[in-house]
N, C-alpha and C positions, 0 to 999 in steps of 0.2 A: 523623513529620514532617507537620505540618498543611499544609505548602505543597506536598507531593508530589502530582503529578497522574498519574493512570493513564489511558493511552490503549490502545485496541485497534485494530489495523490488520489488515485482511483482506489476506493475502498468498497467493501461489500460486494466485490466482484464474484461472479459465479466460479465454482470449482469444476463445472462441467466443461470438459475440453472441446466439446462440439459447439458450445455457445460462446466460449471465452473469446475467441478471435474476433467475432463480429461485435461483441460487447465492447471490446477494447477499441476497435475501429471507430465505432460510434462515439465513444468517449473522446477520442483524439480529434475527430472531426468537429465535435461541438466546441472543443477548446481552441480550435484554430481561430475562432471569433475573438479570442482574448490573447493577442500576441505578447502582452507584457507578462503573462503568467507562464512560468517554466513548469512544464509537465514532467513529473518524475517517471522514470522507467519502472520503479517499484509499483507493485499492485498488491493490495491486501484483500484476500478473499473472505467471503462470509463463512466463518467457521465457528462451530460450537465451542471450541477451545477458548476463544476470546471471551465469550459470555461466562464460561466456567471460571476463567481467571479473575474476572471482575467480582464474581461471587465469593471466590476463595481469597481474594486479596493478594494474588500472586501475579507475576509477570509471565508472559508467554515464553520467554527464554528460559524460564524455570521448569517448563513442562517437557514431556517426552515427545511432543508433536513436532516432528522435524520439518514439516511443510510450513507450519505457522512460524516456527523459530526462524526458518530461512527467510520468510517474508519480512519479518521485523529486522533481522540482521542486514538484509539487502537495503531496506529503507534507511537504517542508521548509517550504513556505509555511504549511501548516496548523498545524504544530507550533511553528515558530519565528517565523512572520511573513515578510513579503516579504524576500528577500535579494538 
């Protein structure tokens, strides 16, 4: 399919600001080996709220967790455009 787009999303990223920059740098360096894969700017962190949502059958955007909601909204905007 010539119209198929391949994206790579960094997920389960640390929320620790001291470690986050280096973790992202290593992620991007690794993906330089795959030039046909478009790396997304969005990053999804490893947060308890994602596990809670799976157990509760809810979506992250339905929660009061502003950080997690912002991550998902940024991802959706990046892939599908503003919604």
